[in-house]
N, C-alpha and C positions, 0 to 999 in steps of 0.2 A: 347252711344247707336249706334249700327252698322247701316250703311247706308242701306236703302231699296234696294233690288235687283230689277233692272229694265232691263228686257231682250228685245233685238230685235233679233228675229229669222228670218233668211233669208230662206224662204221656197222653196221647190222644185217646178219644173214646171209640173211634171206629176201628174195626179189626184190621182193615187194609192199611190204615195209617200207622197202626202199631207195628205191623210188619216193617213198614218203611222206616220207622223210628230206629230199628236195629242198625241201619246204615250209619246213623249218628253215633251210636254206641261203638260200633266197629272203628269208625274214624277216630273217635276220642282215644280208644285203647291203642290204636296204631301210633298215634302221635304222642300219647302219654301212657306208656305201658304200665306204669305204677299207679295210675289213677284208679280210684274206686268209683263205681257207678251204681246208684240206687234208682229205682223207677217208681214214681207215684202214679198209680193208674187204676182204672176201674177194675173191680173184682173179675168181671167177665173176660178181661183180656189177660188174666193171670197165666193161662196156659201158654200164651205166646211169649210172655216175659220169661217164663220158666225154660223156654227153648232158646234163650239168648245167653250164651256163656259169658258174655261181656258184663252182664248185669249181676251184681252181687246179691242184691235184695230187692224184692218186690214189696212196696208199701201199698196194700190194696185199699181202695176207697169204695164207699157205697153211697155217694151223694145222690140225692133225689134229682132226677133230670128236671131242669127248668127252675130250680130253687137255689138261692144263694148259699144256704147252709152255713151261715157265718160262724155260728158257735162251733159246729163240728170242724170246720176248717181251722178255726183258732186252736182248738184242742190238738189237732194233728200237728199244726205248725209248732206249737209250743213244745210238744213231745219230741220233735225232731231237733230242737236246739242242741241237745246233748251230742248229736251226731257230728257237729262241727263241720258242716258242709262249707266248702269254699266257693262253689259255683252252683247256680241253679239255671236250668235251661227250660223255658216254658214253651212247649210246642203248640198248644191250642192258643187261639187269639182272644179268648174271652177274658173279661176282667176277673171273674171268680177263679179262673185257673191260676192266676198269679198271686192269690191270697196266701196259700200255704207257705211258699218260699219267703214271702214278706214276713209272715208271722213267725217263721223259723229263724228270722234274722240272718239269712244267708247273705254274705257281703256282696257278691256279684250275681245279679239276677238278670238274665238275658231273655229277651223275647221280642217279637215284632210288635209295633205299635198297633193297638186295637182296643176298642171299648173304653177309652179314657183311662188307661191304667198307667200313666206316666209315673205316678207316685209309688207304684208297687214294683217297678223295675228300675234297676240301676244302670242297665245297659240296654237302651231302647233302640231297636233297629227299624228302619223304614223299609217296607217290603217293595222291591222293584219286581213286579210280575213279569216284565219282559226279560230282565236279566235272569230271573229264577222262575221259569215256567213250570217246573216240576215240583211236586210236593216234597219229594225226597231231597232235592237240592235245598229247599227252604229249611228243612230240618237240619241238614248237615252244616250249612253255613252258620247256624246259630252257635255251633261249637267252635267256630273259628274267629280269629281277629277280624273285625269288620273293616279295618283299614287295608287288609291284605287281599280282599276278595275282588278279583277281576273276572270278567266274563270268560276269558280263556282259561281260567284256573279252576272252574267249578267242576270238580270230579267227585265221585263218591263210590264207596264200596257197596257191593250188592248185599242184600240180606242173606243170611245163611242160618236158617232155623235148624237146630240140632234135633236129632231123634235118638231114642234109646232102642236098640234092636230087640232087647228082651221085652220092652213095653209094647213095641210094634207087634211082636209075635203073640203076646198075650191078648192084645186087642183083636187081632185076626181070629184067634181061637174063640174069643168071647162072642164074636158075631158069625162064627162058622164060615170064615172067609179064607180058609187055607186051601188054595187050589193052584195048579201049575199054569193055568191059562193066563195070557196077558190081560190086563185090566184097563178099561176105559172108565175114567171118573167124569161124571157129568155134574156140573154145578149150575143149575138153571135159575137160581134165585138171585135177588138183589134187594137188600133192605131199603135202598134209597127210594125205589119206586118202580112202577111197571114199565116206565120208559127204558129202563136198562135191561129188560128181560127179553131175550130172544125167544120166539114162539116155541111152545112145547112140541108142535108138529115137526119143526125143523130139528130140534134135539132128537126126536124119535127117529127121524130119517138117518141121522148120524149113528145113533145107537143100533139101528137095524143093520147098517152097513158093517159094523164091527161084530155084531152078534152072528151074522152070517159067516164070518171068518173065524169063528170059534173063540172070540173074545168074551170076557165077562164085562158087564156094565154095572157100575155102582153109582148111585145117585145121592148126592150130599146136599145138605141145606138145613135151615132151621125149621121149626114147626110151621112157620109162615110159608114154607116152600113145599109142604106136603101135597097141596093140590096140584101144582105144576108137575111135580115128580110122579104123582099118580096118573096124570094124563099121559105123560110120556110112557109110563109102564103099560098102561092100557093099550096104547098104540103099538107096542112091541109084544103084545100077548103075554104080559106078565113075566117076561124073561129077565128083566133087570132087577137088581137088588135095591130095595128101598131103604135108604139110611137117613133120609131127611127127617129131622125131629127125633131120631133114635140115638144119635151119638152126641156125646159131650164134645166141646171144642178140642180137648186133648185127644180124644179118640178119633175125631175127624182128621186132625193133623197126622196121627199115626197111620191111618189108612190111606190118606192121600199120598203119603211118602212112598208107598209101594206101587202107585199107579204108573202104568206105562205110557199113558196119554191122558191129559186133562182138557176138557172143553168147558169153558166157563164164561159167564157174563162178567162185566167189570164189577167185581165184588170183593169182599174180604177173603173169600175162599180162593179167588183168583190170585191174590197176593200171597196167600199161604202156599199155593202150589208153586208160585215163582220162588218164594223163599226156600222151598224144599228142592228147587232146581228140577222140577218135573217138566217133561215136554208138554207144552201148553199152547192151545189156541184160545186167545182172548177175544170175545165178541163185544164190539163197541157200537153204540147207536147214538144215544143222547149225550154221551160224554166224550171227552177228548183224550185219546191215548198219549198226546203230548204232555198232558198234565199228570196223569196217574197211570203210567204204563206198567206192565209186568217188568221186573228188574232182572230176571234171569236172561241168559244169552239164548237158550233154546226155546224160544217162543215165537209165535206168529200172531199178528194183529189181523182180525177180520172186521172189516168196516165197509159199509155201503155209503159212499159219499153222496149226499143229496143236499139240495139248497138250504134246507132248514136244520141241518145237523152240523155240529152238535148244538143242541138248544139248552142243555143242562136243566131241563124241567123234569119233575118227578113223574108226570104223565104227559103223553103226547098232546101238545096244545092244539094241534090240527086234527086230532082224532083219527089219523090214518096209520101212524107208527111205521111208516114206510122204511125208515132207516134200519129197522129190524125185519119187517115182513118181507122186504125185497132182497134180503141177504139170504140166499138159499143154502141148503145143506151141502150141495156140491162144492161150493167154495170152501167151506170149513173142512170137508174131507180132503180137498186138494192141499190145503195148507197143512193139515195133519200128516198127510203122506210125505210132504217135504221134510217135516221134522223126523219122521220115522225112518226115512231112507238116508 
């Protein structure tokens, strides 16, 4: 009898990438139903791993950003040896992300070549960005035999974050959000930088459109997004519900799961909305929807194609931000109505 596959997946740090990592987990469980999967990931993404029924255990980390943390990684790796993992899949491309599986002495350690980490991986893959333009494809193929991957065979399951209805109900009660009206969720933030942020005045025009039709508007984000959300709320006369900086990540997941429509920048919350299969209009400017698109079927991409976009810069290098400024609210409303009808 063959040995049971026991996987340790070293997860990414970005929220959106963690949602896409679920596609790898689903793919592994589809092909190897008896396999067990654990996820080594930063503590702040724990809420997402908890929503992935394919993952048996989260192993949370609190490594300091920018530091090697060699001793801490050694201790974690050594403690994991008793788990007898057969496979490790390292999703980040950094050297330090490959240390724990090596310290855990996992026999098969797979990852893309990056940061001089040959000695830490036993199955080193060379990334072909033309063959694998999407982040989710890159994640999924690391769980497959590299000899069998052809351009025509790269398919992937879509993320399917789970929610608990009782927890959703409790979260709505906690924030006094139990109402019969349809809900528009706005996600105007983007941790990457200002270049990915659609202007607040445009978000406000979309909010006004749906408020006038009797909808509720809820605004989500981190504490860094409070300013943008406040500007939007000021422009609609304080009629939106300010949730930015107020909700934990689990609470945000619960509340977005009941939204009837989501308008979002290219951000972690966009990927969460897609993972929850919400009707979604995703606004792109400096980034490329061919690289990190929403992965649900019921979405629309809003993008103003201009000569300098996508630039992949954190701030507009030309200081005009036309890829976002010239993308008006009318286009987003048009795309939203396509979804709703």
